[in-house]
C-alpha positions as CSV (number, residue, x, y, z in Angstrom):
1,M,46.4,-73.6,26.6
2,N,46.0,-77.3,27.4
3,N,45.4,-78.2,23.8
4,A,48.6,-76.4,22.7
5,L,50.6,-78.1,25.5
6,N,49.2,-81.5,24.5
7,L,50.3,-80.9,20.9
8,A,53.7,-79.7,21.9
9,G,54.2,-82.6,24.3
10,R,53.2,-85.1,21.6
11,I,55.6,-83.6,19.1
12,L,58.5,-83.5,21.6
13,L,57.9,-87.1,22.6
14,S,57.7,-88.3,19.0
15,L,60.8,-86.5,17.6
16,I,63.3,-88.9,19.1
17,F,61.5,-91.9,17.6
18,I,61.1,-90.3,14.1
19,L,64.7,-89.2,14.0
20,S,65.9,-92.6,15.4
21,G,63.8,-94.6,12.9
22,W,65.1,-92.5,10.0
23,S,68.8,-92.9,11.1
24,K,68.3,-96.6,11.3
25,I,67.5,-96.7,7.6
26,S,70.7,-94.9,6.7
27,G,72.7,-96.9,9.1
28,Y,70.9,-100.2,8.5
29,E,73.7,-102.6,8.5
30,A,75.5,-101.1,11.5
31,T,72.2,-101.0,13.5
32,Q,71.5,-104.6,12.6
33,G,75.0,-105.6,13.7
34,Y,74.6,-103.8,17.0
35,M,71.2,-105.5,17.6
36,T,72.7,-108.9,16.9
37,S,75.7,-108.2,19.2
38,M,73.2,-107.4,22.0
39,G,71.3,-110.7,21.4
40,V,68.4,-109.3,19.4
41,P,67.7,-110.8,16.0
42,G,68.7,-108.4,13.3
43,Q,65.7,-109.5,11.3
44,L,63.6,-107.4,13.7
45,L,65.1,-104.2,12.5
46,P,62.4,-103.5,9.9
47,L,59.7,-103.8,12.6
48,V,61.7,-101.4,14.9
49,I,62.0,-98.9,12.1
50,I,58.3,-99.1,11.3
51,L,57.4,-98.7,15.0
52,E,59.7,-95.8,15.5
53,L,58.8,-93.9,12.3
54,L,55.1,-94.6,12.0
55,G,54.6,-94.7,15.8
56,G,56.4,-91.4,16.1
57,L,54.4,-89.8,13.4
58,A,51.1,-91.2,14.8
59,I,51.9,-89.7,18.2
60,A,52.9,-86.3,16.6
61,F,49.6,-86.2,14.7
62,G,47.5,-87.7,17.4
63,L,46.4,-90.7,15.5
64,F,45.6,-94.0,17.3
65,T,47.3,-92.2,20.2
66,R,46.4,-94.4,23.1
67,W,47.4,-97.7,21.5
68,T,50.5,-96.2,19.9
69,A,51.6,-94.6,23.2
70,L,51.2,-98.0,25.0
71,A,53.3,-99.7,22.2
72,L,56.1,-97.0,22.5
73,A,56.0,-97.1,26.3
74,G,56.6,-100.9,26.1
75,F,59.3,-100.5,23.4
76,S,61.1,-97.8,25.5
77,V,61.2,-100.1,28.6
78,V,62.3,-103.2,26.6
79,S,65.0,-101.2,24.8
80,A,66.2,-99.7,28.1
81,V,66.6,-103.2,29.6
82,I,68.3,-104.7,26.6
83,F,70.5,-101.9,25.4
84,H,71.1,-99.7,28.4
85,S,71.3,-102.1,31.4
86,N,75.0,-101.4,32.2
87,L,74.1,-98.9,34.9
88,G,77.7,-98.6,36.0
89,D,78.4,-96.7,32.8
90,Q,77.2,-93.1,33.2
91,A,76.0,-92.8,29.6
92,Q,74.1,-96.1,29.9
93,F,72.7,-95.0,33.2
94,I,71.4,-91.8,31.7
95,N,69.9,-93.6,28.6
96,F,68.3,-96.2,30.8
97,F,66.4,-93.6,32.8
98,K,65.7,-91.4,29.7
99,N,63.9,-94.4,28.3
100,L,62.0,-95.0,31.5
101,A,61.0,-91.3,31.5
102,M,59.8,-91.5,27.9
103,A,57.8,-94.6,28.9
104,G,56.2,-92.6,31.7
105,G,55.3,-89.8,29.3
106,F,53.7,-92.3,26.9
107,L,51.7,-93.9,29.8
108,I,50.3,-90.5,30.7
109,L,49.5,-89.9,27.1
110,A,47.7,-93.3,26.9
111,A,45.7,-92.5,30.0
112,N,44.7,-88.9,29.1
113,G,44.5,-89.1,25.3
114,P,46.0,-86.7,22.7
115,G,43.8,-83.6,23.3
116,A,41.7,-81.6,21.0
117,L,44.4,-80.8,18.5
118,S,44.7,-84.3,17.1
119,L,43.5,-86.5,14.4
120,D,41.9,-88.8,17.0
121,S,39.8,-85.8,18.2
122,W,38.9,-84.8,14.6
123,L,37.9,-88.3,13.7
124,A,35.8,-88.6,16.8
125,G,34.0,-85.4,15.9
126,R,33.3,-86.7,12.4
127,R,31.8,-90.0,13.8
128,T,29.4,-88.1,16.1
129,K,28.2,-86.0,13.2
130,A,27.6,-89.0,11.0
């Protein structure tokens, strides 16, 4: 049961990043403008999209899991501080702590690894057989 729960947890953690990265492509100019209005250079948007899309997919498939989880944990904390720091606004308050909760989930994933139902596990098995 742990293997199935690890897989389900990875997929659930990754979905928001995959969907968010994809939406940033279709709303590129609006997202870039919002980033700029918050003091973040709009030129960073391609890196954000890559991190969200590829990082989300890597977590879902359990590939480079520990390092990707650390990167997404850091990204979640930084984006909470930059984009959701108006804690007097109820929506921002919720989003701030949602980001911190996701960071916590990623830190647990980084500490414990992706589980047996992952590409990391499959690749480790191939290395031991070689």
